Phi, psi and omega in degrees: 000310177301322179298314184293323177294322179296321178296316179294317182297314179300317182291320181291327182289321179294318179297321177297316184294322180291323176295322178295322180290321176296319179294323175295320179291324180293325176291320180286345181081017185261002183288324181290337184276343185282139176272120178293139182281133179289144178275348182285139176290139180276136179275109187281349181277337178280136181289156177290139181298324183291338183273347186281150177278149179305143181286131177291152177290145177300138185284146174280158181290130179284172180298145179291136180240009177056063182298325181300315180296321184293314177299320178292328176284334177294328179275007184247158176299155182298137180086357179280157178229160181285127181267151180245145186243129183261136175287126176304136173078003181235178175251034189238145165274148179229164179099176178299325181295334181293320179294312177301320179291323178296320180294319180294322175298320176297320178297318180293320178296315183287337184261341185238319189280125178290148185260004181272010169256122185270002173225129184291339178291343177272357181287134181298151182294331181291331178287317179299317180296323177298320180294321178295322179295319180293323175292331178289349178298324186240341185238149180275096180266124175276083189295331179285341182266103184297322176301313179298322184287334174297324176292323179294317180293331177296315182292321180291323182290326178294316181292326180295316180293323183292322180295313180294324176295325175294318177297319182291320177297321179293324178296315184290327181284347176256025176094028179298336182258343186246320183229092184294320180295320178295314181298321180288329180285336179265082180286141177298136184304318183273011175292142190293321182203161176293331177295314177297321180294318179294323177296319175297314181299320177302319182288320181291333182276352176295143183296321180296320181292323181295317179297319179294319177299316179295322179293322179292328176291323179293318179292323180292328179290341178281345181285116181254341178268104180261177184216156178259017183291329176073211181278349178287134180289166179293320180301323179287327172301315180300311182303310185289338179270349180292141177286120185294335179278308181267348183060029179271123181279152181293153176287159179306321179294319178294325178292315177305310183301316180294328184277340188236353176247128183269109187289323180295317178274354178056053179192163174291162180295322171200179184290330179296322177296316180299315178297320180293322177297319176298321179291322174298318179296318181295319178300317181289322177299318180296321181292319178295318176303321182290316177294321180293324177291337176278352180093011186277134178270112187279122177267176181292321180290323178296319179294326176293318178298322174297319177296317177300316179297322181292320179291319175298316184293332183264324189263333182290159179289148181297319179271123183290130181236132179286100187223161177268018181245131178237139185293131184078000181237315181109203179293128181235172182278136176269182182297321181284354179258009180298331182297338181295337182252009177284171179290323181282335180053041182244144181289164178303147179284171179298319179300316178298318179296322181297313176301318178295323178293322181291324178297316180297323180292319180294321175298316179297316178298319179296318180297318180295316180299316178299322176296319177294321176295321180297317178292325176295316176301318177295322180290325175297316182292324179293320179294321180295317181294324178292315178296321181294328179291325181279316184237100184302331180275011186296313182298315178301316181296321180295315179293321180295318180297321177292326175291334182276358181089018177263016176060032177075010178267139180271142174258188187295318179299323176297319179295321181296322177295322181293320181286000000 
C-alpha cells in the first residue's frame, strides 16, 4: 500500500514539474525556438549528408579503340591480321570482320582525313595512302588488287559521309538554323580542330547548302517504308541469316520479313510496310498461278527468282534510274565495275578508256543529229500544211516536179502556175 502511494506521488510530482517548465518557457518566449524531437528512429548506419564529398560529374565516353578487333587479334597467332570477305556481286564486306573494319574506318577517318574537303575525290592521295597504312596495321589489305581496294574505298567513303553527317547534325541541334553564332561557338568535342570546325560552319551557312539540306529533309520525310536493317548492309544480313551447316541462304521473302517485321513487338513497322508485303505476296501468287496453268514445274530456284521479281516490281521506283543500288540486294556492281570481279582485277587501261570516250562521243553526236533530223522533218511537215492550205495545187506541183526528175524542187514556172 505504501509502495503504491509513493509511485502515484512521484508520477504526480514529475507531471507538475513538466508543467512548470512549459509555463516558464512560454513566458520567456523560447518555446517557438525549440526544435521538436522526431519520434522516428534515426538510421545511424547512414553517413551525414554534410560529411559527404561532392559527387563527381559523369565521365564522358572515351575515343573508340575497336575493342572487338583487338580481342580478335589477341586470339590469333602473333603477326596475323584480320582478313576481309567480299559478298559476291556486291560492294560490301560481310561477316564479323566487316563490322570491325567499319569501326576501324571510322576511327581512321576521324583521326586522319581532313574535313575541309567537301568532296572525297578532292582528298590528296598522300592522305588516302596514310589511311590505307593505318588500316593495314590490323587488317589484311590487298593493295595490289585494285578490285579489292575499290571495296575498301567504298567503305571509307561511307564512313566519311557518316562522319560529316554527324558533325552536321550536331551543328543543327545547337542552333544551326536559328542562331549561327551559338552553333559556331559549340564545337563538337571529337572534332579534330577549331579550324576544321569553322571551315565546316562556313560551308553549312552557305545558302546553297541550306537549300540542299532542306530539300534532303523534305525527301526524307516522304519515306514511309522504313527498315530494321540499321548500319548493317543487306549483304551482311544475308550472311548472318545463312545456315552455317547447310550454307542455304535466306529467301528474298525471309530477308524482307526479317528487315521489316519486329519480332519483339510482334508487328510490322507501320501499315505501309504491311500493305507492301501483302502486295508482294499477291504478285508472287499471280506469277505462280500463271506458270502452273502453263504446265511449268516450279523449282526452288524459280521460286526465289519469282520472289525477287515480286519485290522489285512492288518496291522499286516506277521510273528506272541507272544506279548501283538494287532493291533487296543493296549496292551492286554496274557494267563498268565488271573488271573488279575478273581474274586480273585491273581497271581499264587509258587506251581503252579513250576508245570508250570516243564511242560515247559518237553516240552523243548521233543522238543530236537524229534530233536535228526530227526537227527538220517536223518543220517540213508544218510548211507543207501551210502551203497546202494557201495553195491547194501545191502537192500536185511537187509530185509533178518529182516525176520530171527535179527531186521535188519547184522551178519558176511551177511557182507561176501556183500563183
